[in-house]
C-alpha positions as CSV (number, residue, x, y, z in Angstrom):
1,M,20.2,17.0,55.9
2,T,21.8,20.2,54.6
3,P,22.3,21.2,51.0
4,V,25.8,21.1,49.4
5,S,26.7,24.6,48.2
6,T,29.8,26.1,46.7
7,G,30.8,29.5,45.5
8,E,30.3,28.4,42.0
9,E,26.8,27.1,42.7
10,R,25.8,30.4,44.3
11,A,27.2,32.1,41.1
12,T,28.8,34.8,43.2
13,A,32.2,34.6,41.5
14,P,32.8,36.7,38.4
15,A,32.7,34.8,35.1
16,G,36.5,35.1,34.6
17,S,37.2,33.7,38.0
18,A,34.8,30.8,37.4
19,R,36.6,30.0,34.1
20,R,39.9,30.1,35.8
21,A,38.6,27.8,38.6
22,L,37.3,25.4,35.9
23,A,40.6,25.5,34.1
24,G,42.4,24.7,37.3
25,R,40.2,21.8,38.2
26,L,40.5,20.3,34.7
27,S,44.2,20.9,34.6
28,W,44.8,18.9,37.8
29,G,42.4,16.2,36.7
30,L,44.2,15.9,33.3
31,A,47.6,15.9,35.1
32,D,46.5,13.2,37.4
33,Q,45.1,11.1,34.6
34,A,48.3,11.7,32.6
35,A,50.4,10.4,35.5
36,S,48.2,7.3,35.9
37,S,48.2,6.7,32.1
38,I,51.9,7.0,31.8
39,S,52.4,4.7,34.8
40,N,50.1,2.0,33.4
41,F,51.6,2.3,30.0
42,V,55.1,1.9,31.2
43,V,54.2,-1.0,33.4
44,G,52.4,-2.8,30.5
45,V,55.2,-2.2,28.1
46,Y,57.9,-3.3,30.5
47,V,56.1,-6.4,31.5
48,A,55.3,-7.3,27.8
49,R,58.9,-6.9,26.8
50,S,60.1,-8.9,29.8
51,L,57.7,-11.8,29.7
52,G,56.6,-12.4,26.1
53,V,53.0,-12.9,24.8
54,S,51.8,-15.9,26.8
55,A,53.1,-14.8,30.2
56,F,51.9,-11.3,29.5
57,G,48.5,-12.8,28.9
58,V,48.6,-14.3,32.4
59,F,49.6,-10.8,33.8
60,S,46.7,-9.3,31.8
61,L,44.2,-11.7,33.5
62,A,45.4,-10.4,36.9
63,W,45.1,-6.9,35.5
64,V,41.5,-7.2,34.4
65,T,40.6,-8.9,37.7
66,Y,42.0,-5.9,39.5
67,G,39.8,-3.7,37.2
68,V,36.7,-5.5,38.4
69,V,37.6,-5.3,42.0
70,L,38.5,-1.6,41.6
71,N,35.1,-0.9,40.3
72,V,33.5,-2.7,43.3
73,S,35.5,-0.5,45.6
74,R,34.6,2.7,43.7
75,G,30.9,1.8,43.6
76,L,30.7,1.1,47.4
77,A,33.3,3.4,48.8
78,T,34.4,6.4,46.7
79,D,31.6,7.2,44.2
80,P,29.2,8.1,47.0
81,L,32.0,10.1,48.6
82,V,32.4,12.3,45.5
83,V,28.6,12.8,45.1
84,R,27.8,13.7,48.7
85,F,31.0,15.1,50.2
86,S,32.5,17.3,47.6
87,G,32.8,20.9,48.8
88,V,31.6,20.2,52.3
89,P,33.2,21.5,55.5
90,D,36.6,19.9,56.4
91,A,35.2,18.1,59.4
92,S,32.5,16.4,57.4
93,W,34.9,15.5,54.7
94,R,37.4,13.9,57.1
95,G,34.7,11.9,58.8
96,A,33.4,10.6,55.5
97,V,37.0,9.8,54.2
98,V,37.7,7.7,57.3
99,R,34.6,5.6,56.5
100,S,35.1,5.6,52.8
101,T,38.8,4.6,52.8
102,G,38.0,2.0,55.5
103,T,35.4,0.5,53.1
104,A,38.0,0.4,50.3
105,L,40.4,-1.4,52.6
106,G,37.7,-3.8,53.6
107,V,36.8,-4.6,50.0
108,G,40.5,-5.2,49.3
109,A,40.9,-7.5,52.2
110,A,37.8,-9.6,51.5
111,I,38.4,-10.1,47.8
112,G,42.1,-10.4,48.4
113,A,41.4,-13.4,50.7
114,A,39.3,-15.0,47.9
115,C,42.2,-14.6,45.5
116,L,44.6,-16.1,48.0
117,A,42.3,-19.1,48.4
118,A,41.8,-19.5,44.6
119,G,45.4,-19.2,43.7
120,P,46.6,-22.7,44.7
121,A,43.6,-24.2,43.0
122,L,44.3,-22.4,39.7
123,G,47.9,-23.7,39.6
124,G,50.4,-23.1,36.8
125,R,51.6,-19.5,36.3
126,V,48.1,-18.1,36.9
127,G,47.8,-19.3,40.5
128,P,50.9,-17.5,41.9
129,A,49.9,-14.4,40.1
130,F,46.5,-14.4,41.8
131,V,48.0,-15.1,45.2
132,C,50.2,-12.0,44.8
133,L,47.2,-10.0,43.6
134,G,45.3,-11.0,46.7
135,V,48.2,-9.8,48.9
136,T,48.4,-6.4,47.3
137,L,44.7,-5.6,46.7
138,P,44.2,-3.6,49.9
139,G,47.0,-1.3,49.1
140,L,45.9,-0.9,45.4
141,L,42.3,0.0,46.4
142,L,43.4,2.4,49.2
143,Q,45.6,4.3,46.8
144,D,42.7,4.7,44.4
145,A,40.4,5.8,47.2
146,W,42.8,8.6,48.1
147,R,42.6,10.0,44.6
148,F,38.8,10.3,44.9
149,A,39.0,11.7,48.3
150,F,41.4,14.5,47.2
151,F,39.2,15.4,44.2
152,A,36.2,15.6,46.5
153,A,38.1,18.1,48.6
154,G,39.1,20.1,45.6
155,A,42.7,19.1,46.1
156,G,43.5,17.6,42.7
157,R,47.2,18.5,43.2
158,K,47.5,15.9,46.0
159,A,46.0,13.2,43.9
160,F,48.5,14.0,41.2
161,V,51.4,13.9,43.7
162,N,50.2,10.6,45.0
163,D,50.2,9.1,41.6
164,L,53.7,10.4,41.1
165,V,54.8,8.7,44.3
166,W,53.4,5.4,42.9
167,G,55.2,5.9,39.6
168,V,58.5,6.6,41.4
169,A,58.1,3.5,43.6
170,L,57.4,1.4,40.6
171,V,60.9,1.9,39.1
172,P,63.0,-0.1,41.6
173,A,60.1,-2.6,42.1
174,M,60.0,-3.4,38.4
175,V,63.8,-3.7,38.2
176,V,63.7,-6.3,41.0
177,A,60.8,-8.1,39.4
178,A,62.6,-8.3,36.1
179,R,65.5,-10.1,37.9
180,A,63.0,-12.7,39.2
181,G,61.5,-13.0,35.7
182,T,58.1,-14.4,36.8
183,V,54.5,-13.1,36.3
184,A,54.0,-13.3,40.1
185,A,57.0,-11.1,40.8
186,F,55.7,-8.4,38.4
187,V,52.2,-8.5,40.0
188,L,53.8,-8.2,43.5
189,A,56.0,-5.3,42.4
190,W,53.1,-3.4,40.9
191,G,50.9,-3.9,44.0
192,A,53.7,-3.2,46.5
193,S,54.5,0.1,44.9
194,A,50.9,1.1,45.1
195,A,51.0,0.3,48.9
196,V,53.8,2.9,49.2
197,A,51.6,5.6,47.6
198,A,48.6,4.5,49.8
199,A,50.7,4.9,52.9
200,Y,51.8,8.4,51.7
201,G,48.1,9.3,51.2
202,C,47.6,8.9,54.9
203,L,50.3,11.5,55.5
204,Q,48.9,13.8,52.8
205,S,45.4,13.8,54.2
206,G,46.1,13.5,57.9
207,V,43.4,10.8,58.0
208,R,43.6,7.2,59.0
209,P,41.2,4.7,57.3
210,G,38.7,3.1,59.6
211,P,37.8,-0.4,58.4
212,A,35.7,-0.9,61.5
213,R,33.4,1.8,60.3
214,A,32.9,0.4,56.8
215,R,29.6,-1.3,57.7
216,G,28.2,2.1,58.8
217,W,29.3,3.7,55.6
218,L,27.6,1.0,53.5
219,R,24.4,1.4,55.5
220,E,24.5,5.2,55.1
221,Q,25.2,5.1,51.4
222,R,23.1,2.1,50.4
223,D,20.8,4.2,48.2
224,L,23.8,5.2,46.0
225,G,26.4,2.6,46.7
226,Y,24.6,-0.5,45.4
227,R,23.4,1.2,42.3
228,Y,26.9,2.5,41.5
229,L,28.2,-1.0,42.3
230,V,26.1,-2.6,39.6
231,E,26.9,0.2,37.1
232,N,30.6,0.0,37.7
233,V,31.0,-3.7,37.8
234,S,28.9,-4.5,34.8
235,L,31.3,-3.2,32.2
236,S,34.5,-4.2,34.0
237,G,33.0,-7.6,34.7
238,A,32.2,-7.9,31.0
239,S,35.8,-7.1,30.2
240,Q,36.9,-9.9,32.5
241,L,34.4,-12.4,31.0
242,R,35.6,-11.5,27.6
243,A,39.2,-12.0,28.6
244,Y,38.6,-15.4,30.2
245,G,36.4,-16.4,27.3
246,L,38.9,-15.3,24.8
247,G,41.6,-17.2,26.6
248,A,39.5,-20.3,26.5
249,L,38.5,-20.0,22.8
250,A,41.8,-18.6,21.3
251,G,44.4,-19.3,24.0
252,V,46.0,-17.0,26.6
253,G,48.3,-15.5,24.0
254,A,45.2,-13.9,22.5
255,V,44.6,-12.1,25.8
256,G,48.1,-10.8,25.7
257,A,47.7,-9.6,22.1
258,V,44.5,-7.7,23.0
259,R,46.1,-6.2,26.1
260,G,49.1,-5.2,24.0
261,A,46.9,-3.4,21.4
262,E,45.1,-1.7,24.3
263,L,48.4,-0.5,25.7
264,L,49.0,1.4,22.5
265,M,45.7,3.3,23.2
266,G,46.7,3.5,26.9
267,P,46.4,7.3,27.3
268,F,42.8,7.3,26.3
269,L,41.8,4.1,28.1
270,A,43.2,5.5,31.3
271,V,41.4,8.8,30.9
272,L,38.1,6.9,30.2
273,M,38.5,4.9,33.4
274,G,38.8,8.0,35.6
275,L,36.7,10.6,33.8
276,S,34.1,10.8,36.6
277,L,36.7,12.6,38.7
278,V,36.4,15.7,36.6
279,T,33.6,15.5,34.0
280,V,30.6,14.5,36.2
281,P,31.1,17.4,38.6
282,E,31.6,19.8,35.6
283,A,28.5,18.5,33.9
284,A,26.6,19.1,37.1
285,R,27.9,22.7,37.3
286,V,26.8,23.3,33.7
287,L,23.3,21.8,34.6
288,R,23.0,24.2,37.5
289,R,24.2,27.4,35.7
290,A,22.9,26.8,32.1
291,P,20.8,23.7,31.7
292,H,20.2,24.4,28.0
293,R,24.0,24.0,27.4
294,L,24.4,20.5,29.0
295,R,23.8,18.6,25.7
296,S,26.4,20.8,23.9
297,F,28.8,20.3,26.7
298,C,28.4,16.5,26.6
299,L,28.7,16.4,22.9
300,L,31.9,18.5,23.0
301,L,33.3,16.3,25.7
302,G,32.5,13.0,23.9
303,G,33.2,14.2,20.4
304,G,36.6,15.6,21.5
305,Q,37.6,12.3,23.0
306,A,36.5,10.3,20.0
307,A,38.3,12.5,17.6
308,A,41.5,12.4,19.7
309,A,41.3,8.6,19.9
310,L,41.0,8.4,16.1
311,L,44.0,10.6,15.6
312,W,46.1,8.7,18.1
313,G,45.0,5.4,16.6
314,G,46.0,6.7,13.1
315,A,49.4,7.7,14.4
316,V,49.9,4.2,16.0
317,L,48.8,2.6,12.8
318,L,51.7,4.3,11.0
319,L,54.3,3.1,13.4
320,P,57.1,1.2,11.7
321,D,57.3,-2.5,12.7
322,R,60.8,-1.9,14.0
323,L,59.6,0.8,16.4
324,G,56.5,-1.3,17.4
325,A,58.7,-4.2,18.3
326,L,60.9,-1.9,20.3
327,V,57.9,-0.9,22.4
328,L,56.1,-4.2,22.8
329,G,58.7,-6.8,21.9
330,D,57.3,-10.1,20.8
331,V,53.7,-8.9,21.6
332,W,53.8,-6.3,18.7
333,H,53.3,-8.8,15.9
334,S,50.0,-10.1,17.4
335,A,48.9,-6.7,18.7
336,S,49.5,-4.7,15.5
337,R,46.7,-6.6,13.7
338,L,44.2,-5.2,16.2
339,I,45.0,-1.5,16.1
340,V,42.1,-0.5,13.8
341,P,39.2,-2.3,15.7
342,I,40.7,-1.3,19.1
343,T,40.9,2.4,17.9
344,L,37.3,2.3,16.7
345,G,36.2,0.8,20.0
346,V,38.0,3.4,22.1
347,A,36.6,6.2,19.9
348,G,33.0,4.8,20.4
349,A,33.6,4.5,24.2
350,G,34.9,8.1,24.2
351,L,31.8,9.4,22.5
352,G,29.6,7.5,24.9
353,T,31.3,9.0,28.0
354,G,30.0,12.4,27.1
355,A,26.4,11.2,27.3
356,A,27.3,9.1,30.5
357,A,28.5,12.3,32.2
358,G,25.2,14.0,31.4
359,L,23.1,11.2,32.7
360,R,25.1,11.1,36.0
361,A,24.7,14.9,36.4
362,L,21.0,14.6,35.8
363,G,20.7,11.8,38.4
364,A,19.0,9.6,35.8
365,A,20.0,6.5,37.6
366,R,17.6,4.0,36.0
367,R,18.6,5.2,32.5
368,S,22.3,5.1,33.1
369,L,22.0,1.6,34.7
370,R,20.0,0.4,31.7
371,C,22.7,1.8,29.3
372,Q,25.5,0.2,31.2
373,L,23.8,-3.2,31.3
374,F,23.1,-3.1,27.6
375,A,26.7,-2.1,26.8
376,S,28.0,-4.9,28.9
377,V,25.9,-7.6,27.3
378,C,26.9,-6.3,23.8
379,Y,30.6,-6.2,24.9
380,V,30.6,-9.9,26.0
381,G,28.5,-11.0,23.1
382,G,30.5,-9.2,20.5
383,G,33.8,-10.2,22.0
384,L,33.1,-13.9,22.4
385,G,31.0,-14.2,19.3
386,G,33.8,-12.6,17.2
387,A,36.3,-14.9,18.9
388,A,34.3,-18.0,18.1
389,G,34.0,-17.0,14.5
390,A,37.4,-15.4,13.7
391,G,39.7,-15.7,16.6
392,T,41.5,-12.7,18.2
393,V,40.8,-10.3,15.3
394,G,37.1,-11.3,15.2
395,S,36.9,-10.6,18.9
396,A,38.4,-7.1,18.5
397,W,35.9,-6.2,15.7
398,G,33.0,-7.6,17.7
399,V,33.9,-5.4,20.7
400,A,34.3,-2.4,18.4
401,A,30.8,-2.9,17.0
402,A,29.4,-3.4,20.5
403,T,31.0,-0.3,21.8
404,V,29.6,1.9,19.0
405,S,26.2,0.4,19.5
406,G,26.4,1.1,23.3
407,S,27.4,4.7,22.7
408,A,24.3,5.2,20.5
409,V,22.1,4.0,23.3
410,W,23.8,6.3,25.8
411,W,23.0,9.3,23.6
412,L,19.4,8.2,23.0
413,Q,18.9,7.9,26.8
414,L,20.5,11.3,27.4
415,R,18.1,12.9,24.9
416,S,15.1,11.4,26.8
417,A,16.5,12.4,30.2
418,L,17.0,16.0,29.0
419,G,13.4,16.1,27.9
420,E,12.3,14.9,31.3
421,H,14.4,17.5,33.0
422,R,12.9,20.3,31.0
423,R,9.5,19.2,32.1
424,T,10.5,18.5,35.8
425,P,13.7,20.2,37.1
426,L,15.7,18.2,39.5
427,P,15.6,19.0,43.2
428,E,18.7,20.3,44.9
429,V,21.4,17.8,45.7
430,R,21.8,17.1,49.4
431,T,24.3,15.5,51.7
432,A,24.2,13.9,55.1
């Protein structure tokens, strides 16, 4: 076992150089998230306009299912990679990436097979959509794994380029899907274009995934992987339960309306999903260099996101109906009623991510897991309780209240963890 060390950790670089390095890392992280955000937003808008609210609801069910599977893959494959193999020698990084990306492929193949089996049983428009999702899951998960691998190597530019490749491949794929005019065609186009970027990632890295070595990776990283799995899946699983429950209580059109409103907040939601690529390593650097500044850093991070979300939501709220209909088509009428609660929910989530980054940097695993489980239970309870009482709008307000409550718990736990850290400093982070 050898300690991970970088130039920044040794504090040998001048302050100006450290600031420039930080700005560079953040810039590529933001650029990558922007590329991902724009891609997701364009896909969502294009599908919404092409399919209408009910069919878009079916597409949204496939989308939230992918979100759960993505978090399974991240917890088992790529989160441990970022924690233990960031800034290590190239040979160590390559060996870890072979095993990590192989694990992502294995997760995609296993859960993809389950989707293929479930599709015919589901029938209707939902069944074919899940069959196509099952076919494309390995490529979707491998593409995401490359992003984490590149950030672990300090090569954020490659992650950005990979996302650009996916975006370019999406254009002809979406055009072909629009001619078919089915939900399944759009799911297949979305996943197939991700497979193009996943293949390009192999060329960028010079590494071939090793699915046969996935079992070894899971065994080596079991102390982190299974904890991250529970943390990651709890919230995305809650989102899926809320979507399925909302569809059962208020109809599949309600799922499409919620997804349409979320699309309007797309830039912030996409950033929230991938914040750990940048913010957790930066919080860890602050903790090492100036522990007394970690709370301020997290507050600035979370408060900045919350303020930006409120400003964006306010701007969306002022959109003329004509422009909103131009963006979302028939989905706009249902989605526009949800802008205020969705905005408050995203602002609450943004505030909470600042505290979450601090807890991850402190290694307060039990506290972060406790927060995540509490937030998930509140999310499902608020979303479905609101839906039962007041339909789609009630569900949106229930989720907003749950998200703000969850954020408060994150900050209370961070305050306690910081107190513990002052009394008992953390040992040095190590890697195999």
